[in-house]
DRENDREN-383610 format. One record per residue (C-alpha): residue number from 1; residue in one letter; y, z, x. Coordinates in steps of 0.02 Angstrom, whole numbers, padded with zeros to 5 digits, always signed. Layout:
<figus>
FIGU   n res     yy     zz     xx
FIGU NUM   a      Y      Z      X
...
</figus>
This chain:
<figus>
FIGU   n res     yy     zz     xx
FIGU   1   m -00786 +02211 +01328
FIGU   2   h -00671 +02084 +01282
FIGU   3   k -00640 +01948 +01403
FIGU   4   k -00443 +01907 +01458
FIGU   5   i -00437 +01717 +01417
FIGU   6   t -00393 +01607 +01546
FIGU   7   m -00289 +01485 +01417
FIGU   8   n -00090 +01463 +01451
FIGU   9   v -00104 +01509 +01271
FIGU  10   f -00138 +01660 +01288
FIGU  11   k -00020 +01718 +01387
FIGU  12   v +00131 +01851 +01261
FIGU  13   f +00204 +01715 +01179
FIGU  14   f +00340 +01799 +01090
FIGU  15   i +00429 +01863 +01238
FIGU  16   t +00541 +01702 +01234
FIGU  17   i +00484 +01562 +01106
FIGU  18   t +00593 +01399 +01093
FIGU  19   a +00560 +01299 +00942
FIGU  20   a +00577 +01084 +00988
FIGU  21   t +00583 +01012 +00805
FIGU  22   l +00607 +00842 +00768
FIGU  23   f +00793 +00867 +00744
FIGU  24   s +00869 +01002 +00798
FIGU  25   c +00804 +01145 +00952
FIGU  26   r +00844 +01336 +00948
FIGU  27   k +00807 +01504 +01028
FIGU  28   y +00740 +01623 +00877
FIGU  29   v +00903 +01736 +00899
FIGU  30   e +00831 +01839 +00740
FIGU  31   n +00680 +01899 +00790
FIGU  32   v +00701 +02066 +00837
FIGU  33   p +00591 +02211 +00964
FIGU  34   v +00417 +02276 +00934
FIGU  35   q +00360 +02347 +01076
FIGU  36   g +00405 +02252 +01199
FIGU  37   q +00394 +02071 +01105
FIGU  38   r +00469 +01961 +00975
FIGU  39   v +00419 +01943 +00808
FIGU  40   l +00461 +01800 +00690
FIGU  41   v +00531 +01880 +00546
FIGU  42   y +00600 +01699 +00430
FIGU  43   t +00532 +01577 +00356
FIGU  44   n +00644 +01456 +00448
FIGU  45   d +00573 +01509 +00596
FIGU  46   y +00388 +01471 +00524
FIGU  47   r +00475 +01303 +00489
FIGU  48   l +00560 +01280 +00658
FIGU  49   l +00376 +01294 +00732
FIGU  50   m +00259 +01185 +00633
FIGU  51   n +00379 +01064 +00695
FIGU  52   s +00374 +01091 +00851
FIGU  53   r +00268 +00918 +00909
FIGU  54   t +00232 +01032 +01076
FIGU  55   d +00099 +01106 +01010
FIGU  56   s +00046 +00990 +00858
FIGU  57   e +00046 +00817 +00939
FIGU  58   f -00104 +00803 +01058
FIGU  59   g -00272 +00755 +00979
FIGU  60   s -00411 +00702 +01083
FIGU  61   a -00438 +00699 +01240
FIGU  62   n -00444 +00569 +01379
FIGU  63   a -00656 +00604 +01427
FIGU  64   a -00678 +00509 +01248
FIGU  65   i -00557 +00387 +01299
FIGU  66   i -00591 +00324 +01455
FIGU  67   g -00783 +00381 +01390
FIGU  68   c -00810 +00238 +01261
FIGU  69   d -00888 +00079 +01264
FIGU  70   d -00733 -00011 +01241
FIGU  71   i -00673 +00018 +01407
FIGU  72   d -00751 -00064 +01548
FIGU  73   l -00676 -00028 +01719
FIGU  74   k -00754 -00152 +01797
FIGU  75   d -00618 -00210 +01907
FIGU  76   p -00626 -00171 +02116
FIGU  77   n -00452 -00097 +02105
FIGU  78   l -00457 +00022 +01957
FIGU  79   q -00601 +00090 +02023
FIGU  80   s -00505 +00125 +02200
FIGU  81   e -00390 +00193 +02108
FIGU  82   i -00498 +00333 +01990
FIGU  83   s -00601 +00393 +02188
FIGU  84   y -00460 +00493 +02197
FIGU  85   n -00460 +00584 +02043
FIGU  86   s -00638 +00658 +02023
FIGU  87   v -00597 +00727 +01835
FIGU  88   y -00595 +00549 +01812
FIGU  89   v -00723 +00480 +01903
FIGU  90   a -00843 +00617 +01833
FIGU  91   q -00769 +00576 +01656
FIGU  92   y -00810 +00365 +01676
FIGU  93   t -00993 +00420 +01719
FIGU  94   w -01025 +00566 +01608
FIGU  95   a -01066 +00633 +01749
FIGU  96   k -01066 +00847 +01730
FIGU  97   p -00970 +00953 +01769
FIGU  98   f -00772 +00863 +01720
FIGU  99   y -00693 +00991 +01844
FIGU 100   i -00757 +01114 +01998
FIGU 101   d -00708 +01261 +02077
FIGU 102   k -00544 +01308 +01993
FIGU 103   e -00497 +01175 +01885
FIGU 104   d -00450 +01183 +01721
FIGU 105   d -00477 +01101 +01567
FIGU 106   f -00253 +01060 +01499
FIGU 107   d -00351 +00970 +01367
FIGU 108   w -00432 +01123 +01291
FIGU 109   n -00295 +01211 +01362
FIGU 110   s -00178 +01111 +01276
FIGU 111   m -00298 +01126 +01084
FIGU 112   y -00321 +01311 +01112
FIGU 113   k -00110 +01339 +01138
FIGU 114   a -00083 +01277 +00965
FIGU 115   i -00208 +01335 +00880
FIGU 116   y -00136 +01512 +00942
FIGU 117   t +00004 +01459 +00845
FIGU 118   f -00041 +01381 +00683
FIGU 119   n -00132 +01553 +00692
FIGU 120   t +00026 +01647 +00708
FIGU 121   v +00121 +01540 +00565
FIGU 122   i -00062 +01572 +00479
FIGU 123   s -00024 +01761 +00479
FIGU 124   g +00142 +01800 +00466
FIGU 125   v +00252 +01682 +00343
FIGU 126   l +00178 +01731 +00195
FIGU 127   e +00292 +01874 +00213
FIGU 128   s +00422 +01794 +00309
FIGU 129   k +00593 +01852 +00236
FIGU 130   n +00727 +01707 +00136
FIGU 131   g +00610 +01603 +00087
FIGU 132   s +00555 +01526 -00038
FIGU 133   l +00382 +01534 -00120
FIGU 134   a +00366 +01377 -00101
FIGU 135   e +00420 +01355 +00077
FIGU 136   q +00309 +01488 +00140
FIGU 137   n +00133 +01402 +00069
FIGU 138   a +00204 +01244 +00128
FIGU 139   i +00217 +01287 +00278
FIGU 140   y +00073 +01409 +00282
FIGU 141   a -00001 +01242 +00211
FIGU 142   e -00006 +01137 +00364
FIGU 143   a -00032 +01278 +00476
FIGU 144   l -00225 +01260 +00399
FIGU 145   i -00209 +01068 +00393
FIGU 146   q -00165 +01088 +00578
FIGU 147   r -00295 +01206 +00635
FIGU 148   a -00420 +01113 +00536
FIGU 149   f -00393 +00956 +00635
FIGU 150   t -00399 +01028 +00826
FIGU 151   y -00577 +01119 +00770
FIGU 152   f -00628 +00965 +00707
FIGU 153   t -00591 +00884 +00879
FIGU 154   l -00627 +01028 +00986
FIGU 155   v -00826 +01048 +00878
FIGU 156   n -00826 +00872 +00917
FIGU 157   s -00803 +00850 +01097
FIGU 158   h -00900 +01025 +01143
FIGU 159   g -01019 +01023 +00988
FIGU 160   k -01179 +00932 +00955
FIGU 161   q -01146 +00789 +00827
FIGU 162   y -01139 +00876 +00650
FIGU 163   d -01316 +00863 +00584
FIGU 164   a -01348 +00971 +00418
FIGU 165   s -01543 +01022 +00477
FIGU 166   t -01488 +01074 +00636
FIGU 167   a -01318 +01119 +00646
FIGU 168   g -01323 +01334 +00616
FIGU 169   t -01401 +01343 +00767
FIGU 170   d -01300 +01201 +00859
FIGU 171   l -01172 +01287 +00984
FIGU 172   g -00989 +01244 +00933
FIGU 173   v -00835 +01315 +00990
FIGU 174   p -00751 +01506 +00992
FIGU 175   l -00685 +01510 +00821
FIGU 176   l -00551 +01591 +00854
FIGU 177   l -00442 +01621 +00657
FIGU 178   e -00289 +01792 +00748
FIGU 179   a -00170 +01756 +00844
FIGU 180   r -00241 +01899 +00966
FIGU 181   l -00234 +01891 +01174
FIGU 182   f -00382 +01994 +01209
FIGU 183   v -00532 +01885 +01110
FIGU 184   n -00713 +01856 +01126
FIGU 185   l -00740 +01657 +01147
FIGU 186   q -00938 +01665 +01099
FIGU 187   r -00944 +01482 +00997
FIGU 188   a -00983 +01475 +00857
FIGU 189   t -01090 +01378 +00799
FIGU 190   v -01050 +01173 +00714
FIGU 191   a -01085 +01233 +00550
FIGU 192   q -01010 +01359 +00561
FIGU 193   v -00829 +01265 +00625
FIGU 194   y -00852 +01140 +00497
FIGU 195   a -00863 +01267 +00361
FIGU 196   q -00709 +01348 +00418
FIGU 197   v -00620 +01183 +00435
FIGU 198   l -00671 +01127 +00239
FIGU 199   k -00596 +01263 +00201
FIGU 200   d -00443 +01246 +00306
FIGU 201   i -00437 +01101 +00208
FIGU 202   e -00466 +01127 +00063
FIGU 203   t -00354 +01293 +00035
FIGU 204   a -00198 +01203 +00106
FIGU 205   i -00236 +01021 -00031
FIGU 206   p -00138 +01124 -00173
FIGU 207   l +00020 +01189 -00097
FIGU 208   l +00049 +01057 +00021
FIGU 209   p +00200 +00928 -00074
FIGU 210   t +00107 +00749 -00135
FIGU 211   a +00272 +00647 -00042
FIGU 212   k +00270 +00632 +00150
FIGU 213   m +00423 +00692 +00239
FIGU 214   n +00357 +00625 +00419
FIGU 215   s +00203 +00609 +00520
FIGU 216   v +00248 +00757 +00616
FIGU 217   n +00198 +00849 +00484
FIGU 218   p +00058 +00850 +00369
FIGU 219   y +00093 +00814 +00173
FIGU 220   r -00063 +00808 +00012
FIGU 221   g -00083 +00629 +00112
FIGU 222   s -00139 +00664 +00296
FIGU 223   a -00257 +00800 +00232
FIGU 224   y -00368 +00692 +00085
FIGU 225   a -00376 +00564 +00246
FIGU 226   l -00449 +00717 +00389
FIGU 227   l -00524 +00772 +00235
FIGU 228   a -00630 +00609 +00223
FIGU 229   k -00629 +00626 +00413
FIGU 230   v -00720 +00765 +00408
FIGU 231   h -00879 +00711 +00252
FIGU 232   l -00863 +00555 +00356
FIGU 233   n -00928 +00634 +00516
FIGU 234   m -01055 +00765 +00401
FIGU 235   r -01143 +00586 +00324
FIGU 236   n -01060 +00673 +00160
FIGU 237   f -01048 +00502 +00102
FIGU 238   e -00958 +00497 -00059
FIGU 239   a -00865 +00639 -00042
FIGU 240   a -00789 +00564 +00090
FIGU 241   r -00740 +00404 -00024
FIGU 242   v -00679 +00528 -00156
FIGU 243   a -00567 +00590 -00014
FIGU 244   a -00513 +00437 +00063
FIGU 245   e -00453 +00349 -00109
FIGU 246   q -00376 +00513 -00139
FIGU 247   a -00275 +00456 +00013
FIGU 248   l -00247 +00308 -00031
FIGU 249   a -00175 +00354 -00161
FIGU 250   l -00058 +00458 -00123
FIGU 251   s +00000 +00324 +00025
FIGU 252   n -00113 +00148 +00045
FIGU 253   g +00067 +00054 +00147
FIGU 254   l -00015 -00090 +00278
FIGU 255   n +00098 -00132 +00416
FIGU 256   d +00097 -00336 +00398
FIGU 257   y +00090 -00370 +00613
FIGU 258   n +00168 -00536 +00589
FIGU 259   l +00304 -00441 +00590
FIGU 260   f +00305 -00365 +00763
FIGU 261   v +00211 -00542 +00823
FIGU 262   n +00418 -00541 +00904
FIGU 263   a +00472 -00391 +00877
FIGU 264   a +00451 -00209 +00940
FIGU 265   f +00315 -00096 +00856
FIGU 266   p +00351 +00053 +00766
FIGU 267   t +00337 +00198 +00866
FIGU 268   l +00215 +00364 +00795
FIGU 269   i +00361 +00435 +00705
FIGU 270   q +00420 +00278 +00606
FIGU 271   n +00242 +00219 +00568
FIGU 272   k +00209 +00219 +00386
FIGU 273   e +00040 +00210 +00435
FIGU 274   v +00040 +00341 +00525
FIGU 275   l -00020 +00496 +00396
FIGU 276   l -00029 +00638 +00534
FIGU 277   r +00050 +00601 +00717
FIGU 278   k -00071 +00632 +00885
FIGU 279   i -00075 +00562 +01046
FIGU 280   p -00180 +00607 +01175
FIGU 281   r -00127 +00748 +01315
FIGU 282   l -00140 +00609 +01438
FIGU 283   s -00236 +00451 +01432
FIGU 284   y -00248 +00372 +01603
FIGU 285   a -00138 +00183 +01619
FIGU 286   g -00250 +00054 +01695
FIGU 287   l -00376 +00063 +01517
FIGU 288   q -00481 -00079 +01555
FIGU 289   l -00525 -00163 +01411
FIGU 290   s -00724 -00207 +01379
FIGU 291   e -00784 -00413 +01394
FIGU 292   d -00861 -00310 +01219
FIGU 293   l -00738 -00283 +01131
FIGU 294   l -00647 -00435 +01191
FIGU 295   n -00759 -00529 +01115
FIGU 296   l -00777 -00423 +00973
FIGU 297   l -00567 -00479 +00967
FIGU 298   g -00571 -00646 +01004
FIGU 299   t -00379 -00723 +01023
FIGU 300   k -00316 -00747 +00868
FIGU 301   d -00346 -00549 +00801
FIGU 302   l -00170 -00490 +00789
FIGU 303   r -00248 -00310 +00879
FIGU 304   y -00263 -00432 +01015
FIGU 305   t -00080 -00506 +01027
FIGU 306   l -00004 -00320 +01014
FIGU 307   f -00117 -00189 +01119
FIGU 308   t -00180 -00291 +01250
FIGU 309   r -00088 -00374 +01405
FIGU 310   d -00142 -00442 +01550
FIGU 311   g -00180 -00343 +01685
FIGU 312   s -00095 -00382 +01810
FIGU 313   i +00037 -00344 +01711
FIGU 314   g +00099 -00164 +01771
FIGU 315   y +00034 -00020 +01879
FIGU 316   p -00089 -00010 +01939
FIGU 317   s -00131 -00182 +01921
FIGU 318   f -00322 -00286 +01865
FIGU 319   t -00394 -00434 +01819
FIGU 320   g -00442 -00430 +01647
FIGU 321   r -00362 -00376 +01476
FIGU 322   r -00262 -00195 +01485
FIGU 323   f -00246 -00094 +01327
FIGU 324   f -00037 -00079 +01272
FIGU 325   a -00006 +00053 +01151
FIGU 326   g +00181 -00011 +01145
FIGU 327   a +00363 -00053 +01241
FIGU 328   g +00376 +00168 +01154
FIGU 329   a +00372 +00330 +01234
FIGU 330   d +00220 +00348 +01089
FIGU 331   n +00055 +00356 +01161
FIGU 332   a -00114 +00265 +01052
FIGU 333   c -00118 +00360 +00868
FIGU 334   v -00279 +00460 +00887
FIGU 335   g -00228 +00563 +00704
FIGU 336   l -00239 +00492 +00567
FIGU 337   t -00220 +00314 +00503
FIGU 338   v -00188 +00206 +00336
FIGU 339   g -00296 +00075 +00434
FIGU 340   e -00450 +00201 +00471
FIGU 341   t -00431 +00296 +00305
FIGU 342   w -00438 +00103 +00219
FIGU 343   l -00605 +00085 +00364
FIGU 344   i -00701 +00270 +00286
FIGU 345   r -00651 +00200 +00097
FIGU 346   a -00743 +00058 +00164
FIGU 347   e -00894 +00097 +00245
FIGU 348   c -00923 +00254 +00127
FIGU 349   l -00930 +00087 +00014
FIGU 350   a -01054 -00043 +00094
FIGU 351   r -01189 +00120 +00119
FIGU 352   a -01168 +00146 -00035
FIGU 353   g -01248 -00024 -00107
FIGU 354   r -01075 -00072 -00157
FIGU 355   r -01057 -00238 -00037
FIGU 356   a -00921 -00319 -00161
FIGU 357   d -00780 -00186 -00150
FIGU 358   a -00808 -00148 +00025
FIGU 359   l -00781 -00320 +00076
FIGU 360   q -00638 -00304 -00016
FIGU 361   a -00554 -00169 +00051
FIGU 362   l -00598 -00228 +00210
FIGU 363   n -00534 -00414 +00195
FIGU 364   d -00377 -00325 +00108
FIGU 365   l -00352 -00244 +00256
FIGU 366   r -00388 -00401 +00394
FIGU 367   k -00253 -00509 +00297
FIGU 368   f -00072 -00388 +00405
FIGU 369   r -00188 -00432 +00550
FIGU 370   f -00199 -00591 +00572
FIGU 371   t -00076 -00727 +00539
FIGU 372   q -00098 -00825 +00354
FIGU 373   d -00178 -00988 +00474
FIGU 374   d -00285 -00894 +00550
FIGU 375   y -00369 -00782 +00432
FIGU 376   v -00502 -00768 +00342
FIGU 377   a -00608 -00693 +00242
FIGU 378   l -00779 -00585 +00298
FIGU 379   t -00944 -00620 +00187
FIGU 380   a -01101 -00537 +00199
FIGU 381   t -01300 -00588 +00116
FIGU 382   s -01314 -00384 +00139
FIGU 383   d -01272 -00238 +00148
FIGU 384   q -01300 -00227 +00321
FIGU 385   q -01229 -00337 +00375
FIGU 386   a -01057 -00259 +00253
FIGU 387   l -01057 -00102 +00337
FIGU 388   e -01093 -00199 +00535
FIGU 389   m -00931 -00290 +00467
FIGU 390   v -00862 -00112 +00432
FIGU 391   i -00905 -00057 +00607
FIGU 392   n -00850 -00180 +00680
FIGU 393   e -00685 -00181 +00633
FIGU 394   r -00684 +00005 +00662
FIGU 395   r -00676 -00070 +00864
FIGU 396   r -00532 -00196 +00814
FIGU 397   e -00412 -00072 +00721
FIGU 398   l -00438 +00080 +00824
FIGU 399   f -00481 +00026 +01000
FIGU 400   g -00398 +00114 +01140
FIGU 401   t -00397 +00287 +01058
FIGU 402   g -00557 +00351 +01142
FIGU 403   l -00604 +00372 +00919
FIGU 404   r -00723 +00254 +00971
FIGU 405   w -00843 +00405 +01083
FIGU 406   f -00845 +00473 +00883
FIGU 407   d -00905 +00343 +00786
FIGU 408   q -01036 +00322 +00946
FIGU 409   k -01065 +00494 +00916
FIGU 410   r -01081 +00508 +00724
FIGU 411   l -01165 +00314 +00764
FIGU 412   n -01305 +00362 +00873
FIGU 413   k -01388 +00452 +00703
FIGU 414   d -01398 +00259 +00629
FIGU 415   a -01558 +00171 +00725
FIGU 416   a -01471 +00022 +00700
FIGU 417   f -01303 +00091 +00773
FIGU 418   a -01350 +00141 +00913
FIGU 419   k -01313 +00106 +01077
FIGU 420   t -01363 +00129 +01251
FIGU 421   v -01202 +00089 +01367
FIGU 422   t -01221 +00067 +01568
FIGU 423   r -01073 +00043 +01662
FIGU 424   v -01089 +00018 +01889
FIGU 425   y -00968 +00122 +01993
FIGU 426   n -00947 +00128 +02175
FIGU 427   g -01119 +00014 +02164
FIGU 428   t -01210 +00141 +02057
FIGU 429   t -01246 +00103 +01871
FIGU 430   y -01214 +00239 +01759
FIGU 431   t -01347 +00211 +01581
FIGU 432   l -01257 +00325 +01416
FIGU 433   e -01425 +00347 +01314
FIGU 434   p -01400 +00375 +01115
FIGU 435   n -01387 +00571 +01104
FIGU 436   s -01364 +00609 +01255
FIGU 437   n -01293 +00766 +01310
FIGU 438   a -01153 +00660 +01407
FIGU 439   y -01089 +00666 +01228
FIGU 440   v -01051 +00844 +01230
FIGU 441   f -00915 +00906 +01319
FIGU 442   p -00910 +01052 +01476
FIGU 443   f -00817 +01164 +01462
FIGU 444   s -00716 +01206 +01607
FIGU 445   p -00797 +01321 +01741
FIGU 446   i -00639 +01456 +01785
FIGU 447   i -00649 +01481 +01605
FIGU 448   v -00859 +01503 +01596
FIGU 449   n -00819 +01605 +01733
FIGU 450   q -00677 +01726 +01661
FIGU 451   n -00770 +01686 +01473
FIGU 452   p -00980 +01718 +01529
FIGU 453   e -01019 +01748 +01348
FIGU 454   l -00967 +01582 +01335
FIGU 455   t -01111 +01487 +01364
FIGU 456   q -01095 +01311 +01468
FIGU 457   n -01167 +01136 +01365
FIGU 458   p -01337 +01065 +01464
FIGU 459   n -01297 +00964 +01579
</figus>
C-alpha cells in the first residue's frame, strides 16, 4: 500500500500555484480546471515555473556546513547559543538522530518539493502549447539538470559515499521520477541514483543553450560542471577532467578578488563565476572557523580578507573568526562555480600524474586570489604533493559552503587524506572517524514513521 509522503512537496500542487521569476511574478490565469485540480497548459507557464528561485535555489544541508572540519564552535558563547537547538547540537556533534518526536527535516522537504516541480516540468513541457520545440527542449533540459543536481545532493547526504564495489547494494534515497501525490518511499540504491543523475545530465546537455543567460537557469556549461562533479565523486577521474574542460571551454572567467577589497562582492546572480546558483536553505550565523582552516588560509589570502570577519562583529558574538558570505542577501554558493570546476580539472590532472599541468591550473586560479605582491606560485616535487596542494586549495576556495563535508567523505577513500576529526562540546569530546556512519545523514523520524518502507540509516 502506498503511503502519503509527509512533505510539503506532496500536497496538492496545482490548486493555487504562483511562479516567482527573476524578472516578474504572475498567477497562472491560463490554467484550466480538470477534476478539481489545475494543470499547466502553455510553454511559458513552464518557463515561469523553472525561473522560480523558490524551488531551484536550495543546495547542501546545514548539517554539512556545521559538521565539517572547517567549523569549530569552541567559543563558550557559541556552545551556549546552540544548546537551545537540539538539531544544531546533534549535527555539530555528529550524533543521531538529528530530529526528535515530530520535528521535520526541512532540507529534505525543500529538495523533494523541488523534485516534484522538476518532475512536473519534465512530464509536461514537451506537450505544452504556444512554444517552439527549441523552447520546450531547453525548459525540459533545465528541469533534468535541476533534478540531477538535487538527487546528487540528496544521495550524498543520506547515502554512503559512492564505491563501485558496493554502490549496487548501498541504500541511497527514494528515486521519484513522476509528479505523483501518493508514492512508495522505498530507497533506491546509490548506484541507481547515480545512474539516473548521469542519465538526466547526458540527456539534457545537447538540448541546453551554450550561452549562459543567468546563474539560476542551467545551460550547457553548468551541465558539464555538474557532470564533472559527479564523475569526480565516482572516482572516474578521466571522465571528470574531460567534463570539467568542456565546462571551462564555455565559461572560464575568474573574478580578480583584488577588485573587491574596497568594493561590494557581486551577488550570486551577478557573479560571473557562478554557473548554477544554489544556497543552503538555512545556515547558522555563528560559523566559527577552525584554527586548522585559518592556518591553511593565512592572512594574505584575499579569501581571508573577503570571506572572514572578526567574531565580535555581528551576532552571536564570539572570540575568533567567522565566515562572512558577503554584504548582500545571498548566502554562500553551494552550487556550481568556475573556481570549483577549475580545481576539479587540477585534481584530475594531478591524479593522472600530469603534475606540471595540474600546477599550472592551480596557479592560474591562485593569481586571482592574492595581491600581486603576495602571490607566490606553488611548486611540487612529486605528484602526491601536487595533489595535496589541490585538495588544500579546495578548502581555501570552498570554505563556508559545506562542500568540505562531501570532500571529507569522498577523500576518506584515499588513505593519504582519510582524517579523524575531534571537537569538544560542553566538556565532552566527540570523534568523527573516516567512513563513519555519521557521514550518512538520518531521515526525520516523522517521515520514517509514516512511511515504514523507508529504511532508516544506522547510528
